[in-house]
C-alpha positions as CSV (number, residue, x, y, z in Angstrom):
1,M,160.5,56.8,25.5
2,K,161.3,59.8,27.6
3,T,160.1,58.4,30.9
4,I,161.7,55.1,32.1
5,E,160.5,53.1,35.1
6,G,163.1,53.5,37.8
7,E,163.7,57.1,37.1
8,A,163.4,59.3,40.2
9,S,159.7,59.1,40.9
10,M,159.7,62.4,42.8
11,Q,161.4,64.6,40.1
12,K,159.0,67.2,38.8
13,L,158.1,67.3,35.2
14,S,159.1,70.0,32.7
15,R,158.2,70.8,29.2
16,S,161.3,68.9,27.9
17,D,159.8,65.7,29.5
18,L,156.7,65.8,27.4
19,Y,156.0,64.6,23.9
20,S,154.6,66.9,21.3
21,L,151.0,66.1,20.2
22,E,152.3,64.4,17.0
23,E,154.9,62.3,18.9
24,Y,152.3,61.3,21.5
25,S,149.8,60.2,18.9
26,T,152.5,57.7,17.6
27,L,153.6,56.5,21.0
28,R,150.3,56.6,22.9
29,N,149.5,52.9,22.8
30,E,153.0,51.9,23.9
31,F,153.0,54.5,26.7
32,R,149.5,53.4,27.9
33,Q,150.7,49.8,28.1
34,Q,153.7,50.9,30.2
35,L,151.4,53.0,32.4
36,M,148.9,50.2,33.0
37,A,151.6,47.7,34.0
38,H,153.1,50.4,36.3
39,K,149.7,51.1,38.0
40,K,149.1,47.4,38.9
41,N,151.5,47.9,41.8
42,R,150.1,51.3,42.8
43,R,146.3,50.6,43.3
44,L,145.4,49.6,46.8
45,P,141.8,48.5,47.4
46,L,140.4,49.5,50.8
47,G,137.3,47.4,51.4
48,D,134.7,46.9,48.7
49,I,134.1,50.4,47.4
50,A,137.3,52.5,48.1
51,A,140.8,52.5,46.7
52,L,144.0,54.5,46.8
53,Y,145.8,55.1,43.5
54,F,149.3,56.2,44.4
55,E,150.7,58.8,42.0
56,D,154.2,59.4,40.8
57,R,156.1,61.0,37.9
58,L,154.9,58.4,35.4
59,T,151.2,58.5,36.3
60,M,151.3,62.3,36.2
61,Q,153.1,62.4,32.8
62,Y,150.3,60.2,31.4
63,Q,147.6,62.5,32.9
64,I,149.3,65.6,31.4
65,Q,149.8,64.0,28.0
66,E,146.2,62.9,27.9
67,M,145.0,66.4,28.8
68,L,147.2,68.0,26.1
69,R,145.8,65.4,23.6
70,V,142.1,65.8,24.5
71,E,142.3,69.6,24.7
72,R,144.7,69.9,21.7
73,I,147.0,72.1,23.7
74,F,150.3,72.9,22.1
75,E,151.1,76.5,23.2
76,S,153.7,77.1,25.9
77,E,151.3,78.8,28.3
78,G,148.7,76.0,28.1
79,I,151.4,73.3,28.6
80,Q,152.7,75.1,31.6
81,E,149.3,75.4,33.1
82,E,148.9,71.6,33.0
83,L,152.4,71.1,34.5
84,D,151.5,73.5,37.3
85,A,148.3,71.6,37.9
86,Y,149.7,68.0,38.0
87,N,153.3,68.5,39.3
88,P,152.0,68.9,42.9
89,L,150.7,65.4,42.8
90,I,154.2,63.9,42.4
91,P,155.7,62.8,45.7
92,D,158.5,65.0,47.2
93,G,160.6,62.2,48.8
94,S,159.2,62.6,52.3
95,N,155.6,61.8,51.4
96,L,153.3,59.5,49.4
97,K,150.6,61.0,47.3
98,A,147.4,59.3,46.1
99,T,144.1,59.8,44.4
100,F,141.4,58.3,46.7
101,M,138.3,57.1,45.0
102,I,134.9,55.8,46.2
103,E,133.9,53.4,43.5
104,V,130.1,52.8,43.4
105,P,128.7,52.3,39.9
106,D,125.0,52.9,40.6
107,E,124.3,56.7,40.7
108,D,121.6,56.5,43.3
109,V,123.5,54.2,45.6
110,R,126.6,56.3,45.2
111,R,124.7,59.5,46.1
112,N,123.5,57.9,49.4
113,K,126.9,56.4,50.1
114,L,128.7,59.7,49.7
115,A,126.3,61.3,52.2
116,E,126.9,58.5,54.6
117,L,130.7,58.8,54.2
118,K,131.0,62.5,54.7
119,G,134.4,63.3,56.1
120,I,136.0,60.0,55.1
121,E,138.8,61.8,53.3
122,D,140.2,62.9,56.8
123,E,140.1,59.3,58.1
124,V,142.3,57.5,55.6
125,W,145.7,56.5,57.0
126,L,149.0,54.9,56.2
127,R,151.3,53.3,58.8
128,V,155.0,52.3,58.8
129,E,155.5,49.3,61.1
130,G,156.5,50.5,64.5
131,F,155.1,54.0,64.2
132,D,151.7,55.7,64.7
133,P,149.4,56.0,61.7
134,V,149.7,59.0,59.4
135,F,146.4,60.5,58.4
136,A,145.9,62.0,55.0
137,I,146.1,65.7,54.3
138,A,143.3,65.8,51.7
139,D,142.3,68.2,48.9
140,E,144.9,70.9,49.3
141,D,144.0,72.2,45.9
142,L,140.3,72.8,46.5
143,E,137.5,71.7,48.8
144,R,135.6,68.7,47.5
145,E,133.2,68.0,50.3
146,N,130.0,70.0,50.8
147,E,127.5,70.2,53.7
148,E,125.6,67.2,52.5
149,K,128.2,64.7,51.1
150,T,131.8,64.0,50.4
151,S,133.2,63.6,46.8
152,S,133.9,60.4,45.1
153,V,137.4,61.6,44.3
154,H,140.0,63.1,46.7
155,F,143.7,64.0,46.3
156,M,145.8,63.0,49.4
157,R,149.2,63.6,50.8
158,F,150.7,61.3,53.5
159,E,153.6,63.1,55.1
160,L,156.2,60.8,56.8
161,T,158.9,61.7,59.3
162,P,162.5,61.0,58.5
163,D,162.5,58.0,60.8
164,M,159.4,56.6,59.1
165,V,161.1,57.0,55.7
166,A,164.3,55.3,56.9
167,A,162.4,52.4,58.4
168,A,160.3,51.9,55.2
169,K,163.4,51.9,53.0
170,Q,165.1,49.4,55.4
171,G,162.2,47.0,54.9
172,A,159.6,47.9,57.5
173,A,156.1,46.7,56.6
174,L,153.5,49.2,55.5
175,G,149.8,49.3,56.4
176,A,146.8,51.3,55.4
177,G,143.2,51.8,56.5
178,I,140.1,53.9,57.0
179,S,138.8,54.9,60.4
180,H,135.4,56.4,59.5
181,A,132.5,55.5,61.7
182,A,130.5,54.2,58.7
183,Y,133.5,52.5,56.9
184,T,136.3,50.9,58.8
185,V,139.1,49.1,57.1
186,Q,142.5,47.9,58.3
187,L,145.0,46.3,55.8
188,E,148.3,45.3,57.4
189,P,150.7,44.5,56.0
190,L,150.3,45.8,52.4
191,P,151.2,43.3,49.6
192,E,154.9,43.3,48.9
193,N,154.6,44.5,45.3
194,I,152.7,47.6,46.6
195,R,155.2,48.2,49.4
196,A,158.1,47.9,47.1
197,A,156.6,50.4,44.6
198,L,155.8,52.9,47.3
199,V,159.3,52.8,48.8
200,V,160.7,54.0,45.5
201,D,158.7,57.2,46.1
202,L,160.7,58.0,49.3
203,D,164.1,59.6,49.4
């Protein structure tokens, strides 16, 4: 397969990294199994109803391949549009990038909870042991909150200093949390399998 775990997770994707629709139809089950195993170390629950899904090159390749498949996109222009949309979610070496999700199955309960948690996307943080927390830069592509409620999905970038990156790569523990008045979570240290997976994203 074109993408191998362990390949530089911050390298942006190009058309040559993608399968054709025909190739992908053949390889989809195998690729999905690889992706599911990979994501087990990249989902971080934060309390009962929130989670961070840390993105990288492999998770974004899967998203693009699925979009091309569903929309039956095979022309160069359409493929490039998908690359342009998803490549910014691949970490750049000095940051970690994640999809933040509020996961409440019941629609009425979810609507009330999203109103209660307005602004939560600005209160999610990561911390490298020995340093201050780094709060998320949320939704750089478009605004997902309105005057009444937040969204159930946000895209986040956690920008680390060179000293933080160096410490993490040398084995410093990582922590994460949420400091919203209506939803406070502190998880330190992160499980080692998640810490190890995230350090790969740092250069």
